[in-house]
KEKE-3310 file (N, C-alpha, C; in steps of 0.2 Angstrom, whole numbers, plus 5000, padded with zeros to 4 digits):
npx = (5356:5346:5348:5348:5346:5346:5341:5345:5350:5356:5349:5334:5320:5327:5338:5333:5327:5337:5345:5336:5333:5346:5348:5340:5346:5348:5358:5363:5364:5367:5365:5370:5371:5382:5394:5400:5391:5386:5393:5389:5379:5387:5395:5385:5384:5379:5383:5391:5388:5392:5379:5370:5355:5352:5362:5368:5379:5383:5372:5373:5385:5384:5374:5380:5391:5385:5379:5389:5396:5387:5379:5366:5352:5340:5331:5325:5324:5317:5320:5325:5321:5313:5304:5298:5292:5279:5269:5260:5261:5273:5284:5300:5303:5314:5318:5307:5310:5322:5318:5309:5319:5325:5314:5307:5312:5325:5321:5314:5324:5333:5324:5324:5337:5339:5330:5333:5342:5334:5323:5330:5333:5321:5314:5311:5310:5302:5301:5294:5295:5283:5270:5257:5254:5253:5240:5232:5230:5238:5237:5250:5259:5259:5268:5277:5267:5263:5274:5274:5262:5265:5274:5265:5258:5267:5271:5260:5259:5271:5270:5261:5267:5279:5275:5273:5286:5290:5292:5289:5280:5278:5270:5275:5266:5269:5262:5264:5280:5292:5306:5320:5312:5301:5307:5315:5305:5298:5308:5310:5297:5298:5308:5303:5293:5284:5283:5276:5266:5252:5249:5253:5246:5240:5252:5258:5248:5249:5263:5261:5252:5260:5271:5264:5259:5270:5275:5266:5262:5252:5248:5260:5273:5288:5303:5305:5293:5290:5300:5298:5286:5291:5300:5290:5283:5293:5296:5284:5274:5267:5267:5257:5249:5249:5255:5249:5255:5254:5241:5234:5237:5230:5217:5215:5217:5207:5196:5198:5194:5181:5175:5177:5182:5176:5170:5181:5189:5182:5184:5198:5198:5193:5204:5214:5211:5217:5221)
npy = (4783:4797:4804:4820:4831:4847:4861:4878:4885:4897:4907:4912:4901:4889:4889:4890:4877:4868:4870:4866:4853:4847:4850:4841:4829:4824:4819:4832:4839:4855:4866:4878:4890:4898:4892:4899:4906:4898:4896:4898:4888:4877:4878:4875:4861:4856:4848:4855:4860:4865:4869:4872:4874:4876:4871:4857:4849:4853:4849:4835:4832:4835:4826:4814:4814:4814:4802:4793:4795:4791:4781:4783:4795:4800:4809:4822:4839:4851:4866:4878:4893:4908:4923:4930:4944:4955:4962:4952:4956:4964:4958:4952:4938:4931:4932:4925:4912:4910:4910:4898:4889:4888:4887:4876:4867:4864:4858:4847:4840:4837:4828:4818:4814:4809:4799:4785:4779:4780:4772:4760:4757:4755:4765:4783:4801:4815:4832:4845:4862:4872:4884:4894:4901:4892:4888:4898:4914:4930:4947:4953:4943:4933:4925:4919:4912:4903:4895:4889:4883:4873:4865:4860:4852:4843:4837:4830:4820:4814:4808:4798:4790:4785:4779:4765:4761:4764:4777:4793:4808:4825:4842:4857:4872:4887:4903:4920:4923:4929:4933:4935:4935:4943:4956:4953:4949:4962:4969:4963:4966:4980:4982:4976:4985:4998:5013:5023:5017:5007:4999:5005:5010:4998:4991:4999:4997:4983:4983:4990:4982:4971:4975:4979:4967:4958:4965:4963:4956:4948:4942:4937:4925:4919:4911:4899:4893:4887:4878:4870:4863:4856:4847:4840:4834:4826:4817:4811:4796:4793:4804:4819:4824:4838:4852:4867:4882:4894:4903:4913:4909:4897:4901:4909:4900:4891:4901:4904:4892:4891:4902:4902:4907:4919:4926:4927:4935:4947:4949:4952:4964:4972:4972:4977:4990:5002:5001)
npz = (5030:5025:5010:5002:4989:4985:4975:4971:4982:4987:4994:5002:5000:4997:5004:5017:5018:5016:5028:5037:5035:5036:5049:5054:5053:5041:5026:5017:5001:4997:4984:4971:4958:4960:4970:4981:4987:4997:5009:5022:5024:5022:5034:5043:5041:5029:5014:5000:4983:4966:4955:4941:4935:4922:4914:4906:4908:4921:4929:4927:4932:4946:4950:4947:4956:4969:4968:4967:4979:4988:4983:4979:4977:4988:4990:4980:4979:4970:4969:4963:4955:4948:4946:4931:4927:4919:4906:4895:4881:4881:4887:4883:4873:4874:4887:4893:4888:4895:4908:4908:4905:4918:4927:4923:4913:4918:4930:4925:4919:4930:4936:4927:4928:4941:4942:4936:4946:4958:4954:4952:4965:4971:4977:4982:4983:4976:4977:4971:4970:4968:4966:4973:4962:4952:4952:4950:4943:4942:4935:4925:4928:4920:4912:4922:4930:4920:4919:4932:4931:4922:4930:4938:4930:4924:4936:4940:4930:4931:4944:4943:4934:4940:4952:4952:4954:4967:4969:4975:4972:4974:4975:4981:4986:4988:4995:4996:5000:5011:5004:4993:4981:4978:4976:4965:4956:4955:4949:4937:4932:4931:4922:4910:4907:4898:4902:4897:4889:4884:4895:4906:4918:4923:4925:4936:4945:4948:4952:4964:4971:4973:4980:4992:4996:4999:5010:5019:5035:5037:5025:5019:5022:5031:5024:5031:5034:5022:5021:5032:5028:5017:5024:5031:5021:5016:5026:5028:5028:5017:5004:5002:4987:4985:4993:5000:5005:5018:5025:5018:5005:5004:5005:4994:4983:4985:4984:4970:4964:4968:4963:4949:4932:4927:4938:4946:4938:4940:4954:4953:4946:4956:4965:4957:4955:4951:4938)
capx = (5354:5343:5353:5344:5349:5341:5343:5343:5350:5360:5345:5327:5317:5332:5343:5330:5326:5344:5347:5331:5334:5352:5348:5336:5350:5349:5364:5360:5368:5365:5368:5368:5376:5388:5395:5403:5386:5384:5397:5385:5376:5393:5397:5380:5384:5377:5388:5389:5390:5390:5374:5367:5350:5352:5368:5367:5385:5383:5367:5375:5391:5382:5370:5385:5395:5382:5377:5396:5398:5382:5375:5360:5349:5334:5326:5326:5320:5318:5318:5327:5316:5312:5298:5299:5285:5278:5263:5261:5263:5279:5290:5304:5302:5321:5318:5303:5314:5327:5314:5307:5325:5326:5309:5303:5317:5330:5317:5312:5330:5335:5320:5327:5344:5339:5325:5336:5344:5328:5319:5334:5333:5314:5311:5313:5305:5304:5297:5294:5293:5279:5268:5250:5253:5252:5233:5228:5234:5237:5239:5257:5263:5257:5274:5279:5262:5263:5280:5272:5257:5269:5277:5259:5256:5273:5271:5254:5260:5276:5268:5257:5272:5284:5272:5275:5293:5291:5295:5283:5281:5273:5271:5274:5263:5269:5260:5269:5285:5297:5313:5321:5308:5297:5312:5317:5299:5297:5314:5308:5292:5300:5312:5298:5287:5284:5280:5271:5263:5245:5248:5256:5242:5240:5259:5258:5244:5253:5268:5259:5249:5265:5274:5260:5258:5276:5276:5261:5263:5246:5248:5267:5276:5295:5305:5305:5286:5290:5305:5294:5282:5295:5301:5284:5282:5299:5295:5277:5274:5264:5267:5251:5250:5250:5254:5248:5259:5251:5233:5231:5237:5225:5210:5215:5216:5200:5192:5198:5191:5174:5172:5177:5186:5173:5170:5188:5191:5179:5188:5204:5197:5193:5211:5219:5207:5221:5222)
capy = (4790:4800:4809:4825:4836:4853:4866:4885:4886:4902:4911:4910:4894:4883:4890:4888:4870:4864:4871:4862:4845:4845:4850:4835:4823:4821:4822:4837:4843:4861:4868:4884:4891:4901:4889:4903:4909:4892:4895:4897:4881:4872:4878:4872:4854:4854:4847:4860:4858:4870:4866:4877:4870:4878:4868:4850:4846:4855:4844:4828:4831:4835:4820:4809:4815:4812:4795:4790:4795:4788:4775:4786:4801:4798:4815:4828:4845:4855:4873:4884:4896:4915:4926:4935:4948:4960:4961:4947:4959:4968:4954:4949:4931:4928:4932:4920:4906:4909:4908:4891:4884:4887:4885:4870:4862:4862:4854:4841:4836:4834:4822:4812:4811:4805:4793:4779:4777:4779:4766:4754:4755:4754:4771:4789:4806:4821:4837:4851:4868:4876:4891:4895:4904:4887:4886:4904:4919:4937:4950:4955:4938:4927:4920:4916:4908:4898:4890:4885:4878:4867:4861:4856:4846:4838:4833:4825:4815:4810:4805:4792:4786:4782:4776:4757:4760:4766:4784:4797:4815:4830:4849:4862:4878:4893:4909:4925:4921:4935:4931:4940:4934:4949:4961:4951:4950:4969:4972:4961:4970:4987:4981:4975:4990:5004:5018:5028:5013:5006:4995:5009:5010:4992:4990:5003:4994:4977:4985:4992:4976:4966:4978:4978:4960:4956:4969:4961:4951:4944:4939:4934:4921:4918:4905:4894:4890:4882:4873:4865:4860:4851:4842:4836:4830:4821:4813:4807:4789:4794:4811:4822:4827:4845:4856:4874:4885:4900:4903:4917:4905:4892:4905:4911:4894:4889:4906:4904:4886:4892:4907:4901:4912:4926:4929:4928:4941:4952:4950:4955:4971:4976:4972:4981:4996:5008:5000)
capz = (5031:5019:5006:4999:4984:4984:4971:4972:4990:4989:4998:5002:5002:4996:5010:5023:5017:5017:5035:5041:5034:5039:5057:5056:5053:5034:5022:5012:4996:4995:4977:4968:4952:4963:4977:4986:4991:5001:5014:5028:5024:5023:5041:5046:5041:5023:5009:4994:4976:4961:4951:4937:4932:4914:4911:4906:4911:4928:4932:4927:4937:4953:4952:4947:4962:4974:4968:4968:4986:4993:4980:4976:4980:4991:4990:4976:4980:4964:4971:4959:4951:4949:4943:4926:4927:4914:4902:4890:4875:4882:4889:4878:4873:4876:4894:4894:4887:4900:4914:4907:4906:4925:4931:4920:4909:4923:4935:4922:4918:4936:4938:4922:4930:4947:4942:4936:4952:4962:4951:4953:4972:4973:4981:4982:4984:4972:4979:4966:4973:4963:4968:4972:4955:4947:4952:4949:4939:4943:4929:4925:4930:4915:4910:4928:4931:4915:4921:4937:4929:4919:4935:4941:4925:4924:4943:4940:4926:4934:4950:4941:4930:4944:4957:4952:4956:4974:4969:4976:4969:4977:4974:4986:4983:4993:4993:4996:5005:5012:5001:4987:4975:4977:4973:4958:4951:4954:4945:4930:4930:4929:4916:4904:4906:4894:4906:4893:4885:4885:4901:4911:4924:4926:4928:4942:4950:4949:4956:4971:4975:4974:4986:4998:4998:5002:5016:5024:5039:5037:5018:5018:5027:5030:5020:5035:5033:5016:5023:5037:5024:5013:5029:5032:5015:5015:5032:5028:5025:5010:5003:4998:4980:4985:5000:5000:5011:5020:5025:5012:4998:5004:5004:4987:4979:4986:4981:4963:4962:4969:4959:4942:4929:4926:4944:4948:4935:4944:4960:4951:4944:4962:4968:4953:4953:4948:4931)
cpx = (5352:5348:5348:5348:5344:5344:5341:5344:5354:5356:5338:5325:5322:5336:5340:5329:5332:5346:5342:5332:5341:5352:5343:5339:5351:5356:5361:5365:5365:5368:5365:5373:5382:5390:5397:5397:5383:5388:5394:5382:5382:5395:5391:5379:5381:5384:5386:5392:5388:5385:5370:5361:5348:5357:5368:5374:5386:5378:5370:5381:5389:5378:5375:5389:5392:5380:5384:5398:5393:5378:5369:5358:5342:5329:5329:5321:5321:5315:5320:5322:5316:5306:5300:5292:5285:5271:5265:5264:5270:5285:5294:5304:5309:5321:5313:5306:5319:5323:5312:5313:5326:5320:5306:5308:5322:5327:5316:5319:5333:5331:5323:5333:5344:5335:5328:5338:5339:5324:5323:5334:5326:5311:5314:5308:5307:5299:5299:5291:5289:5277:5260:5248:5253:5244:5229:5233:5232:5240:5246:5262:5262:5262:5276:5273:5262:5269:5278:5266:5260:5272:5271:5258:5261:5273:5266:5256:5266:5274:5265:5262:5277:5281:5274:5282:5295:5293:5288:5285:5276:5275:5270:5272:5263:5265:5265:5274:5291:5304:5314:5317:5304:5301:5314:5311:5298:5302:5312:5302:5294:5304:5308:5294:5289:5280:5275:5266:5256:5244:5251:5252:5241:5247:5260:5254:5247:5259:5266:5256:5255:5269:5270:5259:5264:5278:5271:5262:5257:5246:5254:5269:5284:5297:5304:5298:5286:5295:5302:5290:5286:5297:5296:5282:5287:5298:5289:5278:5272:5263:5260:5253:5252:5250:5254:5251:5256:5244:5230:5231:5231:5218:5210:5214:5209:5195:5192:5194:5183:5171:5172:5180:5183:5173:5176:5191:5188:5182:5195:5203:5196:5200:5215:5215:5210:5222:5217)
cpy = (4793:4805:4813:4829:4841:4858:4873:4887:4892:4907:4908:4903:4889:4883:4887:4880:4866:4865:4866:4855:4843:4845:4844:4828:4820:4823:4826:4840:4849:4864:4874:4885:4894:4897:4893:4906:4904:4891:4894:4890:4876:4872:4875:4864:4852:4853:4852:4858:4864:4866:4871:4873:4872:4875:4861:4847:4847:4850:4837:4827:4831:4829:4814:4809:4812:4804:4791:4790:4791:4782:4777:4792:4799:4803:4820:4834:4850:4862:4879:4887:4904:4917:4931:4938:4953:4958:4956:4950:4962:4964:4951:4941:4927:4927:4926:4913:4905:4907:4901:4887:4883:4884:4878:4865:4859:4857:4847:4837:4833:4828:4816:4809:4807:4799:4786:4776:4776:4772:4759:4752:4754:4759:4777:4794:4812:4826:4843:4857:4872:4883:4890:4898:4898:4884:4892:4909:4926:4941:4953:4949:4932:4922:4916:4910:4902:4893:4886:4881:4872:4863:4857:4850:4841:4833:4828:4819:4810:4806:4798:4787:4782:4779:4768:4756:4762:4773:4788:4805:4820:4837:4853:4869:4884:4899:4914:4924:4927:4933:4937:4940:4940:4954:4959:4951:4957:4972:4970:4965:4977:4987:4980:4980:4996:5009:5023:5024:5011:5002:4999:5009:5004:4990:4993:4999:4987:4978:4986:4986:4972:4968:4977:4971:4957:4959:4966:4955:4946:4939:4935:4930:4921:4911:4899:4890:4885:4876:4868:4861:4854:4846:4837:4832:4824:4816:4809:4800:4789:4801:4813:4824:4834:4847:4863:4877:4892:4900:4907:4913:4900:4895:4907:4905:4892:4894:4905:4898:4887:4897:4906:4907:4919:4930:4931:4934:4947:4954:4954:4962:4975:4977:4977:4987:5002:5007:5003)
cpz = (5025:5016:5001:4995:4983:4980:4973:4979:4992:4993:4998:5004:5002:5002:5016:5024:5019:5024:5039:5041:5036:5046:5059:5055:5046:5031:5017:5008:4994:4989:4975:4962:4955:4970:4982:4990:4997:5007:5021:5029:5025:5031:5045:5045:5034:5018:5003:4988:4971:4956:4947:4933:4924:4911:4912:4910:4919:4932:4932:4932:4944:4955:4952:4953:4968:4974:4969:4975:4990:4990:4977:4980:4982:4990:4985:4977:4975:4966:4967:4955:4952:4945:4937:4925:4921:4910:4896:4883:4875:4884:4883:4879:4875:4883:4896:4893:4892:4907:4913:4908:4914:4928:4929:4917:4914:4928:4932:4921:4924:4938:4933:4925:4936:4947:4941:4942:4957:4960:4953:4961:4975:4977:4980:4982:4980:4974:4974:4969:4967:4966:4968:4965:4950:4947:4951:4946:4941:4937:4930:4927:4925:4914:4916:4930:4926:4917:4927:4936:4925:4924:4938:4936:4925:4931:4943:4936:4929:4940:4948:4938:4934:4950:4958:4954:4963:4975:4970:4974:4972:4975:4980:4983:4988:4990:4993:5002:5005:5010:4996:4981:4973:4974:4966:4953:4950:4949:4938:4927:4927:4922:4909:4903:4902:4898:4903:4889:4887:4892:4907:4918:4927:4929:4935:4947:4952:4954:4964:4975:4977:4980:4992:5001:5002:5009:5021:5028:5039:5030:5017:5024:5026:5027:5024:5035:5027:5018:5028:5033:5020:5018:5030:5027:5014:5020:5032:5025:5018:5009:5000:4991:4980:4992:4999:5006:5012:5020:5020:5006:4998:5002:4997:4982:4979:4983:4973:4960:4963:4964:4951:4938:4928:4932:4947:4945:4938:4950:4958:4949:4950:4965:4964:4950:4950:4941:4927)
residu = (MET:THR:VAL:ALA:LEU:ILE:THR:GLY:CYS:SER:SER:GLY:ILE:GLY:ARG:ALA:THR:ALA:LEU:ARG:LEU:ALA:ARG:ARG:GLY:MET:THR:VAL:TYR:ALA:THR:ALA:ARG:ARG:PRO:GLU:THR:LEU:ASP:GLU:LEU:ALA:ALA:ALA:GLY:CYS:ARG:THR:LEU:ALA:LEU:ASP:VAL:THR:ASP:GLU:ALA:SER:MET:ARG:ALA:ALA:VAL:THR:ALA:ILE:GLU:LYS:ALA:HIS:GLY:GLY:ILE:ASP:VAL:LEU:VAL:ASN:ASN:ALA:GLY:TYR:GLY:GLU:TYR:GLY:MET:ILE:GLU:GLU:VAL:SER:LEU:ASP:ARG:VAL:ARG:THR:GLN:PHE:GLU:THR:ASN:VAL:PHE:GLY:LEU:ALA:ARG:LEU:CYS:GLN:LEU:VAL:LEU:PRO:GLY:MET:ARG:ALA:ARG:GLY:GLY:GLY:ARG:ILE:VAL:ASN:VAL:GLY:SER:MET:GLY:GLY:ARG:LEU:VAL:PHE:PRO:GLY:GLY:GLY:TYR:TYR:HIS:ALA:SER:LYS:TYR:ALA:VAL:GLU:ALA:MET:SER:ASP:ALA:LEU:ARG:PHE:GLU:VAL:ALA:PRO:PHE:GLY:VAL:GLN:VAL:SER:VAL:ILE:GLU:PRO:GLY:LEU:ILE:ARG:THR:GLY:PHE:GLY:ASP:THR:ALA:ALA:GLY:THR:LEU:ALA:ARG:ALA:ALA:ASP:ARG:THR:GLY:PRO:TYR:ALA:SER:LEU:ARG:ALA:ALA:VAL:ASP:ALA:GLN:MET:ALA:ALA:GLY:TYR:ARG:SER:ARG:LEU:LEU:ALA:ALA:PRO:ALA:GLU:ALA:VAL:ALA:ALA:THR:VAL:GLU:ARG:ALA:VAL:ARG:ALA:ARG:ARG:MET:ARG:THR:ARG:TYR:VAL:VAL:THR:PRO:ALA:ALA:LYS:LEU:LEU:VAL:HIS:THR:ARG:ARG:LEU:LEU:GLY:ALA:ARG:LEU:PHE:ASP:GLY:TYR:LEU:ARG:LEU:GLN:PHE:HIS:GLY:ALA)
# end
């Protein structure tokens, strides 16, 4: 039976993915910093563990426990992450470092911890949950986008490096997903903002665009859409390098590629006209 380790399962994409994979017959280890948030997943058949992707001992303990119980981990879904929003000049670099510990370094360390076992068994799958924000950038989200660009780069290198050992790597690139992510991002934007400073009007425009986007049934999708894509990747004979989730995200990624930087800046000026 396929054994999957999923991070960041207390809510949103991680929770939806754990439920979906467990219902498809996989042995799912749903993890979060606070295991008490995982009771519903345990009741649905998931096995639960405490795992803090910013803590070395926590990551080691979780991987060791699963490998001891099952002999190895077949699928790693690196989902844990959040958005630290604000203008480049205004966001505290301590907050930026904390975000990179979660979004980038924790992801990298878990890859390092599971890969020896995957290589020894001659196979495995690593699914890194990135974002359309790893392919294009909106103002006010520069540090979050930087973390997701890093996930893209590491995944591309890792995919090549581990292919000879039978290990496959893919990136999931969701667009706007109706989870708590939008509220968290809006909260960090408000916390970082100087409401009387030089970026006040841009901050207000970013806040308004973000709120409208997550409310839109056309632009945003439920977490289950990402969970279904993760399942498709895990079950595929050969995973694609990338899976973009939501029609709006596919259009934006394609538009950014076609327009280039200067024309895309013009598009953004139209979107954030209040700035």
